[in-house]
N, C-alpha and C positions, 0 to 999 in steps of 0.2 A: 468790851470799849473795840472796833475795827485798827486793828494796826499798821495804820497808814501816817505814817512820816509826814508832816508839813515840810512844804518847800519854799525858796523862796525865791518862786518865778512871779514873776510879772510883767504879764500882757500887755505889750505897748498901743495896741486897740484892743477889749477886750469886745467889742461889735465884732470882730472879722471871724468866719465859719471855721469853728474848730475842726482840725484836721486829727484827730487823735490818736492818730501813729505819728504823731511830728510834737505833739505835744505832752511834755511830764504832768499825769494829773495833779492835781490838790484838792486840801479838801480845804472846804471856801466854810461853812461853818459844823460844828456839831451840835448834837439837839440831845439832850438829854443820855443816852451809848450811839447813838446815831451817825454818822460824816454823812456832810452834803460833799458831793464831789462837785468841780469845778464842770466834768465831764455830764453828774448830773442836770446840770445845770444846762447845759450844752443840747443836750436828750429834747429836756425840755422846751428851751428855743423851738428848734426845731421843729418840733411834734406843732408847738402850737401855733407856729409863722406856718406852715404849710394847713394845719386849718384855717390861715385866717386870722387869728387869735389876737385882737390890739393888747395892748400894755400896757399896763397904766404908770407913765414915767420909764424907768431907765429898764428893762429888762432886768439888766446883772444888781438890781437892788429887789425890784419884784418878787422875779422867779424865787431864788432864793429864799427871800420871808414865807413864800406860801409855801413852799417844801417843805421850809420849819416851823408853817401851823398842820403841815400836813403830818409831818412826825408824832406830836402834841398828839392829835386824836388818833392815829396808829399806834404808838405807848399806851392807850388808855383802851383803843381797841382790844391790844394785846391779855390787859390786864382783865377787861371783862367778855374775855374767849367770843367775840366776834368775828367771824367771820368772811368772808365774796365767799359766790354761789359761783362755782368752777368752771360748771358748764358754759355758762349764761357769759362768765367771762371769754371761755372758748368760742361760743355762739359770736362775741361781737371781738373777737380780734378778724376772728376768718374775715366775716363781712366787712371790719374796716383793711382787709386789706384791700380784699377783689375791690373794693375803692376804689382806692387808691390807683391801683394797676393802670383800672381799668379810664381813673383820671389822669396819670401821667402819659399811660401808651402801652407799659411794659413790666416785667418785673426786673428787665435791667437796668431800667433810665430810675426805677425806684432802690432799688439797688445803689445807685449812684447817688442819688439826691443825699442820701442817710449815709450815705459813705462805709456801710455793714450790709452782710450778707442776711435772705430775707427772714433766713430763720433767727441770727439776730433781733432781727424790727421784729419778727411778732413777740420772742421772747419779752422788748423789750416793753414792747402795748401791752402785753398781758401782764406786765406788773404795773403801769399806769394806771389799766383797766381795775386795776386787783384792790390795787389804795385805793381810787378816786372812790369806790363801789364803798369799799371799806369804811373810808371816812363819812361814807352820806351816812352809811346803816348806825356810825357814831354818833354822828350827828342831831342823827332821829333819835338814837335814848336820850340824850342828851336834852333838847328840846320837851319829847314828849311829844301828848296832845294840846294843841292848843285851842284852846275853848273860848270863844269871846261872847258879849253879850250884846245884843241892839243897842244900847248902851254905850258901852265904848266906841265902836263902831261910831258915833252920832256923837263922839266927843273928838273922837279925831276928824270927823268933819268939820265939825265948827272951829277947830286949832290951828285948821290951816285958810292963808290966805289966799282969795279965788281966785289968782295967778301962778301956786304953785299948786293947784286941784290938777289932778293926774289928767292928762285924753285921755281919754276911750275911743276908738280908734271904730271906722264904721263896720257894724259886722250884722247879719241875715241871719233871718230863720227858712227855710227850708223844707219842702215836702218834697219823698220821691218812691214813685215807681218805676221796678223795674221789669220785664218780659227776659227771664232767659232763653235762649235757643236751644230746640228739642233735639236730645242725641239719639242717631241712630244706632238703635241695639245693634246694629252691625258691629260699631263703635266700641262702644261698650265690653262686646263681645272678644272683641280685638284683644283691645284692654287686657282684660281678665285672665284672656290667654296667655298674654306677655308674661303676665305675673304667676300666671302658673307655670310657665317657662323656670321660669327667674329660683322660684321656690325648688320645684324638682331638680334642679342645678348645686341651690345652699344644701338642701337634704340629703342629697344625695354624696358631696366630699369633691362635688366637678371647680367649684368657683368657691369661693369665699364670697358673702352679701355683702360684703363693705367696698368688693373691687364694684360689685355689679350697682352697687348704689351710687362709684362716682363714675361710673359710666351712662345710667341710664335716665337716675331720679330728677325728677321734674320740683326737687324741691330747693331752691340756689339758695338757702341757707347752711342745708344738713348735708349736700350728695359732695361738697367740699373736700369733709370730714369722714365720707362714708358714711353717709346715713346716720351719723351718730348723732342726737341731739339734745342729750347731755342731764344733769342729771331734774327735772324735771315732778312738779308737784301733781296727782291726778285734774284736781282743778284748777290746772293751767291749761289741760288737752280743752277737745273738743269731747262730745262723752263716746263717739262713738268709737273714736280711737282708744278713748282712756280705757272703758271699759277692757277692751279685747286684751290694749297691753301690759294692764295693770293683773292683768288673767294669768299669764304667760310666766313658763314655768324652767323651759329648760330652754338654755341658752342657744342651743345646736342646732332647736327648730325652731320651723319662722310660722310665725302666724298663719290664718287664713285673710282669704282676703275682703277688707275695709272698706266700705265707701263712705266718706265725708262731703263734708259741701268741699275742702280743694280739691274731689280727685281722687283715686282709689289708693289704697298702703298695700302694701304688705313687712309685717314687723319682725325681726330680734330682737330677745333681752338680752342687756348686756350683763347688768344687773339693779339688784334691788335693796333699795337703803330705806330699810326705816319706812316710813310713809313715801317714798319722793325713789325716781325709777329710770335708767337711764337704759337705754332704748336707740338701735336704729328703724330706719324705716324708705325704703322705695315707696316715691308717690309719683302716679301716673297722671294727666288731667287729659279727657276728651279734647279728639281734634272737633273744630267747630270749623262747619264751611261757611261757604258765603251761601246758600243757598239756605239752611238754615236762620242765618242773620235774619234775609231780607222776610224769612215768613216770621221771626219773632218781630220783626220793623212793622211786617203786615198788619202784625195781628194789636202789637200798640198805636198803629196807624187810627185803627178799627175804636180802641178804647178812647184815643183820642177824639175823637170826632162826636161818642157817645158824652164825655162826659161837655166836653164845648157845645149836644146839645140837651142839654139838658135833661138825658139818660138815666143821669145815674151824679153820683158828685164827686168829686177828686178823693173826700177821705173816705167814701166807699170801694170807691176802685184802689186805695192803697190796702184797705182795711182786709177786701175779700177774693181782691185779685193777682196785688205784688208779689214778685216773689223775695221782695228781700223780708226777711224774717228779722230782723234789726227793727226798723222798723213801723211795720203788717199792725203791731196790737198798740201801737202809738197815733196812725193816722198819719203815716206817710212822714211823719216829725220826725227826721235825722235831728241825732244828736254829737256833739262831740266827743271824739274820743281820744286829741290829744293831749296827753298828760302833759304839756309843757305848758298846755293854754292855761289863762285865765278862765275859758272858756268850757275848764274840760267838765263833761257832766252836764252841761246846760245844752238849750237846741241854737244857742247863738253860737255864726262862726265867725271868724274874720275873711278874706274874702279866700285868702293866705292859703288859708284851713278847712276847706272845703277841696273835695277830688277839683283834681285842675280840670275833667271835662266839665263836671257839674259849675265850677267855677264860672271856666269861658263862656258859660251861657247863661247865669246867673248874673252880672254881669249889665247884662244892658235892658232887664226884665223892669217893668213897674208891680210895685205888691198888689199880689190877687193873682195875675198873670200865670198862665202856664202854658210851657216849651213844649215845643214839635219835637217830635223824638228823636232820639239823637245815641251814639252808642257810645260805651264808656265800659272800662279795666275797676270790677268793684277790690277792695282790698284782697277777698279770696282769687284773686287774680285771675279771675271767670268774665268773659266779655255780654256786655250786658246789653239791652235795648232799654234806657228810661226815659220817664219827663219829669221833670218836677212843674213846681210851684210857688212860687219867691212869697213866706206866708209876711215879711215881716222884713223891714229894713231901718235898722236906727246908723245916722248919720254920723259919722267923726260929731266930737262935740264934751266938753268940758265934764268932768264927774259932775253928778248929784243922785242926792240919798234917793231920792224916789225909780231912779233908773237902774242905778248901776251900783246898789247897794252889794252886790256877791261881790263884784266889782273892786269895791272900797274894803269891802272884811277882808280880800285875801290882801292888798297894799297893807291889812293891821296886822294880819300876822303875819305877812313877811316881816317887816321891821322887828314887832316883837320877836320873830324867832333871828330874826340876827341880831338883837340886842343880848339875848341869852347865849350867843354864841362866842358876841365879843366880850361877856364877861367872865364864860370861861375861859376861853385863850387867856385873858389878863389874869386869872386867875394860877394859869395851869403855869403861866410865863417866871413868877412868882419861886415859883418850886421845882422848878426841871433845870438843871445844868445846862447852859450856855455858852457857846466860841465862839465867836466869828475874827476868820482870819483878818489882820490890822488890813488890808486893800481894802475889804469889803463893809467899810465901819462904817463909811462918809454917802451915808444913804438918809430919807423922808422914807422911814419905818409908818405903814399904814400900825404898827403900834410898837409904843419907845420904850417899852421894857426891856429889849431885848441886850441890849450894851450898858450894860451895869458891872 
């Protein structure tokens, strides 16, 4: 147990911003052999406030209880040897810090907001993300795979009053054809020459790979870490990159140039650990001039005219002429890849889930209509010319089994998952030592078993 003495500190206004250097810290809860400090509560309050999270009731009741529940999961995760992915935690932390600095305007303003040095903010964020990911993995283990039969979904549907059924937002199904501008040989030759120059500088010992990555790599996620990608499995990398990276054996040498859908790379091995690898890379992307984009637009204009003249169908053009490899084999039909969406893995998109440029075009289209050519940035950060066809639009409505079976199934799965986790927490409460400081007990807790 952490040897931190209780203090008799009583804050006149717990809602005031906590100035760590002026206030003696205080243990507010103990769960098992873990203490929850006043500073822990305040740190989480600031992060949640910064992210626009809405508190359920009094934050000085809600946050400590959520931290206590988290402690239960983390204690079990230690027993079950469940750990977070450190490479992913580093990437997520850097992305978050960069986004926050961009939002507030400078590193100094971010430090002023949190009243801490950037290094402290980063370490706190890593801890939060590490614990969140560990809790998620523990919850997944507790719940396991939830398998529902159609009769269970139908039974749930029949048991809900009509006015309590979930509202299904408006969704659309969209087909797309893209054309990429032709990259001049001079541009690709110049990129390869530059990457060969970087390789020579590293191999000869004149420069560090990480320094060059920070200065020149066009992968914003890894460039700030000197090109380091963190431990990654082969299946999570594009094949061209993975085949070269996993064949590297000498950390002092640099790979040959690798071309992928993202651009051109050189790679340096850091460490192999079982079936995972940690490496650095430098990415350079070809520059596309207005001339090339105009030529791609002209080619798409011709294709658009041919489709409207019935020389070929949109589906045929998508299958044989589109540059979008993710939709070619599906007659151009886009698939929702938003992991947090209830439509994940289906062709249905809520409007805000579509790429921004596609959503703007589709918003005013009629079913079956084909858009005029427009430019967009793909998920691979390539500028392309596209046309889209609105295949279907389902307006907002009360859920029904005929149209919304998958959505209702997701609701039932979520409720079953929630019930399993609630039961687990309630049982764990009974076998875990919990002590709450006197001034923090007067709360309407989600779980009533804390105070006993």
